[in-house]
C-alpha positions in Angstrom: 115.9 -11.7 -4.9 117.4 -14.9 -3.3 114.1 -16.3 -2.5 113.1 -15.6 -6.2 116.2 -17.9 -7.2 115.3 -20.7 -4.7 111.6 -20.6 -6.3 113.2 -20.9 -9.8 115.7 -23.7 -8.3 112.3 -25.7 -7.3 110.6 -24.8 -10.3 113.5 -26.1 -12.6 113.6 -29.1 -10.5 110.0 -30.1 -10.8 110.1 -29.5 -14.5 113.2 -31.8 -15.0 111.3 -34.6 -13.0 108.2 -33.9 -15.5 110.1 -33.9 -18.6 111.8 -37.4 -17.6 108.7 -39.0 -16.3 106.9 -37.8 -19.7 110.1 -39.3 -22.0 110.0 -42.2 -20.1 106.3 -43.1 -20.5 106.8 -42.1 -24.4 109.8 -44.1 -25.0 107.8 -47.3 -23.4 104.8 -46.5 -25.3 107.4 -46.3 -28.6 108.9 -49.9 -27.7 105.6 -51.2 -27.4 104.2 -49.7 -30.5 107.6 -51.0 -32.5 107.5 -54.2 -30.6 107.3 -56.1 -34.1 109.8 -54.2 -35.4 112.3 -55.0 -32.5 111.5 -58.6 -32.7 112.7 -58.7 -36.2 115.8 -56.8 -35.6 116.7 -59.3 -32.2 115.7 -62.3 -34.6 117.8 -60.9 -37.4 121.1 -60.6 -34.7 121.0 -57.1 -33.5 122.0 -57.2 -29.6 120.2 -55.6 -26.9 122.8 -52.9 -26.5 122.2 -51.6 -30.2 118.8 -51.5 -29.5 118.9 -49.2 -26.2 121.5 -47.3 -27.7 119.3 -46.4 -30.7 116.2 -45.8 -28.4 118.2 -43.9 -25.9 119.6 -41.1 -28.4 116.4 -39.7 -29.3 115.3 -38.5 -25.8 118.7 -37.5 -25.0 119.4 -35.5 -28.1 116.1 -33.7 -27.8 117.1 -32.5 -24.4 120.5 -31.6 -25.1 119.1 -29.5 -28.0 116.2 -28.2 -25.8 118.3 -27.3 -23.4 121.0 -25.3 -25.8 118.3 -23.9 -27.2 116.7 -22.9 -23.8 119.7 -21.4 -22.7 120.2 -19.2 -26.1 116.5 -17.9 -25.4 117.0 -17.2 -21.8 120.0 -15.3 -22.0 118.3 -13.0 -25.0 114.8 -13.1 -25.1 113.4 -13.7 -22.0 115.9 -12.4 -19.7 114.1 -9.0 -20.6 110.8 -10.1 -19.3 112.0 -11.0 -16.0 114.6 -7.9 -15.7 111.5 -5.5 -16.5 109.8 -7.7 -13.6 112.3 -6.4 -11.3 112.8 -2.9 -12.3 109.2 -2.1 -12.1 109.3 -3.3 -8.6 113.0 -1.9 -7.2 115.5 0.6 -8.0 118.3 -1.4 -9.7 121.5 -0.3 -10.9 122.1 -1.0 -15.1 121.7 -5.0 -15.9 124.2 -6.8 -17.4 124.2 -10.5 -18.5 127.0 -12.7 -17.5 127.1 -16.3 -18.2 126.6 -18.5 -15.2 128.4 -22.0 -15.6 126.0 -23.1 -12.3 123.0 -22.0 -14.4 124.4 -24.1 -17.4 125.0 -27.1 -15.1 121.4 -26.8 -13.6 119.7 -26.3 -16.8 121.7 -28.8 -19.3 124.0 -31.1 -17.6 121.7 -32.2 -14.8 118.7 -32.6 -17.1 120.8 -34.4 -20.0 121.9 -36.9 -17.0 118.8 -37.4 -15.3 117.4 -37.9 -19.0 119.9 -40.8 -19.5 119.8 -42.5 -16.2 115.8 -42.7 -16.3 115.3 -43.4 -19.9 117.9 -46.4 -19.8 116.5 -47.9 -16.9 112.9 -48.1 -18.7 114.7 -49.0 -22.3 117.0 -51.8 -20.6 114.0 -53.1 -18.7 112.0 -53.3 -21.9 114.5 -55.3 -23.8 114.6 -57.9 -21.2 111.4 -59.7 -23.8 112.9 -62.3 -25.8 112.0 -61.7 -29.4 109.5 -63.8 -30.0 107.6 -61.8 -26.9 108.1 -58.9 -29.2 106.9 -60.4 -32.4 103.7 -61.2 -30.5 103.2 -58.1 -28.6 103.4 -60.3 -25.3 105.1 -57.2 -23.0 102.7 -57.7 -19.8 105.1 -58.1 -17.4 102.3 -59.6 -15.0 100.8 -63.5 -15.6 97.2 -63.7 -16.6 95.0 -63.5 -14.1 91.8 -64.8 -13.8 88.3 -63.8 -14.8 86.6 -61.9 -12.5 82.8 -61.6 -12.5 81.6 -58.3 -12.7 78.6 -56.9 -11.4 74.9 -57.0 -12.9 75.0 -53.5 -14.2 74.0 -52.3 -17.7 76.0 -53.3 -20.7 77.5 -50.4 -21.1 78.3 -50.0 -17.2 80.0 -53.2 -17.5 82.3 -52.7 -20.7 83.7 -48.9 -19.0 84.5 -51.3 -15.4 86.2 -53.6 -18.2 88.0 -50.9 -19.3 89.2 -49.7 -16.3 90.4 -52.9 -14.9 92.1 -53.9 -18.2 93.7 -50.4 -17.9 95.0 -49.9 -14.2 98.9 -49.5 -15.2 98.1 -46.8 -17.8 95.5 -44.9 -15.6 98.0 -45.4 -12.6 100.6 -43.2 -15.0 97.6 -41.0 -15.6 97.3 -40.4 -12.1 101.2 -39.7 -11.6 101.3 -37.0 -14.5 98.1 -35.3 -13.2 100.1 -35.4 -9.7 102.9 -33.8 -11.0 101.0 -31.3 -12.8 99.0 -30.4 -9.5 102.4 -30.0 -8.0 103.2 -26.9 -10.2 99.7 -25.5 -10.2 100.0 -25.6 -6.2 103.0 -23.3 -7.0 101.1 -21.1 -9.5 97.9 -20.9 -7.7 99.3 -20.9 -4.1 102.0 -18.4 -4.2 100.1 -15.2 -5.0 97.7 -16.9 -2.2 100.7 -17.0 -0.1 101.9 -13.5 -1.0 98.2 -12.3 -0.4 97.9 -13.5 3.2 101.2 -12.2 4.3 100.5 -8.8 2.7 96.7 -8.8 4.5 98.4 -9.8 7.6 101.5 -7.2 7.7 100.0 -5.4 10.3 100.6 -8.6 12.8 104.2 -8.0 12.1 103.9 -4.5 13.9 102.9 -4.4 17.8 101.4 -0.6 17.3 101.2 1.6 14.4 104.3 3.4 15.5 107.7 1.5 16.7 110.2 4.4 18.4 113.3 3.1 18.7 115.8 5.4 20.7 119.4 5.8 20.3 119.7 6.2 24.2 117.2 6.4 27.4 118.6 9.1 28.1 119.0 12.7 26.3 122.1 14.8 26.2 121.4 15.9 29.8 121.1 12.4 31.4 117.5 13.0 32.1 115.1 9.7 31.5 113.3 10.4 27.6 109.6 10.4 28.6 106.3 11.2 26.9 102.9 12.8 27.6 101.2 10.5 24.7 99.1 8.4 26.4 99.2 5.5 23.8 102.8 5.4 24.8 104.2 2.2 26.3 107.9 1.3 26.7 109.7 -1.7 25.8 113.3 -3.6 25.4 114.4 -5.1 22.4 117.7 -6.8 21.3 118.7 -8.9 18.4 120.1 -12.5 19.0 121.2 -15.0 16.4 119.5 -18.4 16.1 122.5 -20.9 14.8 121.3 -24.0 12.7 122.8 -25.8 9.8 121.3 -24.0 7.1 121.7 -20.0 8.2 122.6 -18.0 11.3 119.3 -16.1 11.6 118.5 -13.2 13.9 116.1 -13.4 16.3 113.8 -10.6 17.6 114.0 -10.3 21.7 111.4 -8.2 23.4 110.6 -7.0 27.0 107.0 -6.1 27.2 105.5 -4.2 29.8 103.0 -5.9 32.2 99.1 -6.1 30.8 100.5 -4.4 28.0 98.0 -3.0 25.7 99.7 -4.3 22.3 101.4 -7.5 23.1 98.7 -9.3 24.8 100.1 -12.3 26.9 98.7 -13.4 29.8 100.7 -13.7 32.8 103.8 -12.7 31.4 105.3 -11.2 34.6 104.8 -14.4 36.4 107.0 -16.2 34.2 110.6 -17.0 35.7 114.1 -15.0 34.4 114.4 -17.5 31.6 111.1 -18.6 30.6 109.7 -16.7 27.3 106.9 -16.6 24.7 107.9 -17.3 21.3 106.0 -16.3 18.0 104.1 -18.8 16.4 106.1 -17.9 13.2 109.5 -19.3 15.1 107.8 -22.3 16.5 106.3 -23.2 13.1 109.9 -22.6 11.3 112.2 -24.7 13.7 109.7 -27.1 15.0 109.6 -25.6 18.8 106.8 -26.6 21.3 106.1 -25.7 24.8 108.8 -27.1 27.0 111.1 -26.8 24.6 114.7 -25.1 25.2 116.0 -22.8 22.7 119.5 -21.3 22.4 120.2 -17.6 21.5 123.6 -16.1 21.2 124.9 -12.8 21.0 125.8 -11.6 17.8 129.4 -9.8 18.1 130.1 -11.7 21.7 130.4 -15.2 22.3 127.8 -15.3 25.2 124.9 -18.0 24.9 121.5 -17.6 26.1 118.9 -20.5 26.9 115.4 -19.8 27.3 112.6 -22.0 28.0 109.4 -22.0 25.9 106.5 -21.0 28.3 103.8 -20.7 25.4 102.9 -19.5 22.2 102.4 -15.8 20.8 100.0 -16.4 17.7 99.2 -12.6 16.7 103.0 -12.2 15.5 104.1 -12.6 11.9 108.0 -12.2 12.9 110.4 -14.5 14.4 110.3 -13.1 18.1 110.5 -13.9 21.7 108.9 -12.5 24.3 109.4 -11.8 28.2 108.2 -9.6 30.5 110.3 -6.2 30.9 111.6 -6.7 34.3 113.1 -10.1 33.7 114.6 -8.5 30.0 116.5 -6.3 32.3 117.4 -9.3 34.4 119.2 -11.7 31.7 120.7 -8.6 29.8 122.1 -7.1 32.8 120.1 -3.6 32.2 120.5 -0.2 34.2 117.8 0.8 36.4 114.8 2.6 34.1 116.9 1.6 31.0 114.6 1.0 27.8 114.8 0.8 24.2 111.7 2.6 23.1 108.1 3.1 22.8 105.0 1.5 21.1 102.3 3.7 20.2 99.2 4.0 18.1 99.6 7.5 17.3 102.3 9.7 16.6 104.9 10.8 19.2 105.6 14.5 18.8 107.1 15.4 22.2 110.5 13.6 21.7 113.0 15.2 19.8 114.2 13.5 16.9 117.7 13.7 17.5 117.1 11.0 20.5 115.0 8.8 17.8 117.2 6.3 16.0 114.3 5.0 13.7 110.6 4.8 13.3 109.0 1.9 12.0 105.2 2.1 10.4 103.2 -0.2 9.1 103.3 1.4 5.8 107.2 0.4 5.6 106.2 -3.1 6.6 103.3 -2.9 3.5 105.5 -1.3 1.2 108.0 -4.1 1.2 105.1 -6.6 0.8 103.8 -4.7 -2.1 107.0 -5.0 -4.0 107.5 -8.5 -3.1 103.6 -9.4 -4.5 104.5 -6.9 -7.6 107.5 -8.8 -8.4 107.0 -12.3 -7.5 103.2 -11.9 -8.4 104.1 -11.2 -12.4 106.5 -14.2 -12.2 104.1 -16.2 -11.1 101.0 -14.8 -13.8 103.8 -16.2 -16.2 104.6 -19.4 -14.4 100.6 -20.2 -14.4 100.2 -19.9 -18.0 102.8 -22.3 -18.6 101.3 -24.9 -15.7 98.4 -24.8 -17.8 99.8 -25.2 -21.1 102.1 -28.1 -19.7 98.7 -29.6 -18.2 97.1 -29.7 -21.3 99.6 -30.8 -23.2 100.6 -33.8 -20.6 97.0 -35.0 -20.2 96.8 -35.8 -24.0 100.0 -37.5 -24.3 98.8 -39.6 -21.6 94.8 -40.1 -22.5 96.9 -40.4 -26.0 98.6 -43.3 -25.0 95.6 -44.8 -23.4 93.7 -45.0 -26.8 97.0 -46.2 -28.7 97.1 -49.5 -26.2 93.4 -49.8 -26.9 93.1 -49.4 -30.7 93.0 -53.3 -31.4 90.0 -53.4 -28.8 88.3 -50.0 -30.3 88.9 -51.5 -33.8 86.8 -54.7 -32.6 84.2 -52.7 -31.6 83.8 -50.7 -34.8 83.8 -54.3 -36.3 81.1 -55.1 -34.2 79.1 -52.2 -35.1 79.3 -49.7 -32.5 79.4 -46.0 -34.0 81.9 -43.9 -32.5 80.0 -41.7 -30.1 79.1 -45.2 -28.4 82.9 -45.9 -28.4 84.0 -42.6 -27.3 81.2 -42.7 -24.4 82.7 -46.0 -23.6 86.6 -44.9 -23.4 86.2 -41.5 -22.7 84.0 -41.7 -19.7 85.9 -44.1 -18.2 89.0 -42.1 -18.5 87.1 -38.9 -17.3 86.3 -40.9 -14.2 89.7 -41.8 -13.4 90.9 -38.2 -14.4 88.4 -36.7 -11.9 89.2 -39.0 -9.1 93.1 -38.1 -9.7 92.3 -34.7 -9.8 90.5 -34.6 -6.6 93.6 -36.7 -4.7 96.2 -34.6 -6.3 94.9 -31.5 -5.2 95.6 -32.5 -1.7 98.9 -34.4 -2.7 100.0 -31.7 -4.9 99.2 -28.9 -2.0 101.1 -30.9 0.7 104.3 -31.3 -1.6 104.6 -27.6 -2.7 104.5 -27.0 1.2 107.0 -29.1 2.3 109.1 -27.9 -0.8 108.1 -23.9 0.5 109.3 -25.3 3.7 112.6 -26.5 2.4 113.3 -23.5 0.2 112.3 -20.7 3.0 114.3 -22.3 5.6 117.7 -21.4 4.0 116.3 -17.4 4.6 115.6 -15.0 7.1 112.3 -14.8 8.3 109.2 -17.3 7.8 105.4 -17.5 6.8 103.8 -20.5 6.2 102.4 -22.1 2.5 98.8 -21.2 2.2 96.1 -21.8 -0.4 92.8 -20.4 -0.2 89.5 -22.7 -0.7 89.2 -20.5 -4.4 92.6 -21.6 -4.7 91.9 -25.7 -4.3 88.9 -24.7 -6.8 91.0 -23.2 -9.7 93.6 -26.2 -9.4 90.9 -28.8 -10.0 89.3 -26.7 -12.5 92.1 -26.3 -14.6 93.2 -29.7 -15.1 89.2 -30.3 -15.6 89.0 -27.5 -18.3 92.7 -28.7 -20.2 91.3 -32.5 -20.1 88.0 -31.4 -21.8 89.6 -29.5 -24.3 91.7 -32.7 -24.7 88.7 -35.1 -25.1 87.9 -33.4 -28.5 91.1 -34.4 -29.6 90.7 -37.6 -28.1 87.5 -38.1 -30.0 89.1 -37.1 -33.4 91.6 -39.9 -32.7 89.0 -42.8 -32.1 87.3 -41.4 -35.0 90.7 -42.4 -37.3 91.0 -45.9 -36.0 90.2 -48.0 -38.7 88.2 -51.4 -38.4 90.7 -53.4 -40.0 93.2 -52.5 -37.0 92.5 -55.6 -34.9 92.4 -57.4 -38.0 96.2 -56.9 -39.1 97.4 -57.7 -35.2 95.8 -61.4 -35.0 98.1 -64.0 -34.7 
């Protein structure tokens, strides 16, 4: 459940950042819309501090109330959903709800503080304008630029281009919003893809269908344990510890027979005593390459082994080190003929069960993967629905802001005789082009950010499997945002229709 906790922590951080971003954009737009009232209040003697307190109170109060309600629902209604997912996958004792101060700090204190700081910065910057600037709705932070000649396109084409240039800041905000959405979608879509890959490649964690680990290489009569099974192949194995700042992780060290049928590493026998191959997963997690040196420690003894990486073994999902069985005996000072067990693709029946410590099969690994897929997969289903709803809401809010900031221009086009459909084609198509471009870029950027977050999350736990998104997963991420925007376009069109023609006349100086 530790991985689920880490995943939930990453999700919480992303949601808090997104909420802070939405509030910052909303507050900025609210101040811009109410600039006349703010200018009047400033001219009447109200101080910047009083206005800052007024506009800061709303996001902080809303965040605090939402956090309190969320905590109440989390400890009552929604806990049953999460608990049921684990009971469906694992055999667990009776669950009791216990108040968690750490969870309260992360879900209530941190969001409130973040909301306070982010919105305080935004509001203070907005309040730097003079009362006259507020009264004139002159809140632009940049000076007027020289006119730019547009290409000789059709009128509508040039007008759309003009809209894009005039709303560069708004479109950048829209891009940032889509990027945040895509990070969440990358998690919701990529997690099932990653688990599916992990599940489908569990046989890569096994060198053979059966891995027999013996209690001893000799039986009770001090005779060497042997088998007539033609598939059987001797191997040595032990566990050493890779120490790091995050975790002390167990690494499997294998001694493999020359020309092994199960672990096919060329020229393994030609390696020097302290030269080894390592699994690709081991190299990926710790950033190791050929030629690097690694230090591994005995778990219960004060002894350290230093190895030089001679190559990477790609066909293993586990964190492992490989050397020849002869070098293994030299490194660990084994007795002659001493070994740990047998690898085999068929069941060994001629060894007494009393001499076998454990038998690892592919089914054992697959069962664990099935449970992981069942519990975390269910979690991702709920999360995906949340992401889609949040994407639609965020796109609606951001496109709504764009239309609101262009109300005067839209009103003026209505005065000039343009119909609502024509106006919608000008503004909504321009926004659609930006959304599609932002969607394409954010698919890549969001996946890269989520892969980095995944790496940080898993580095605190034993084992390793990389974050993966299939081509279909990329298409889903792109499609969810696009479909969400198409739905939002209907509401945006209704908003354009409601803008009166006299809107521009009301704000003329």
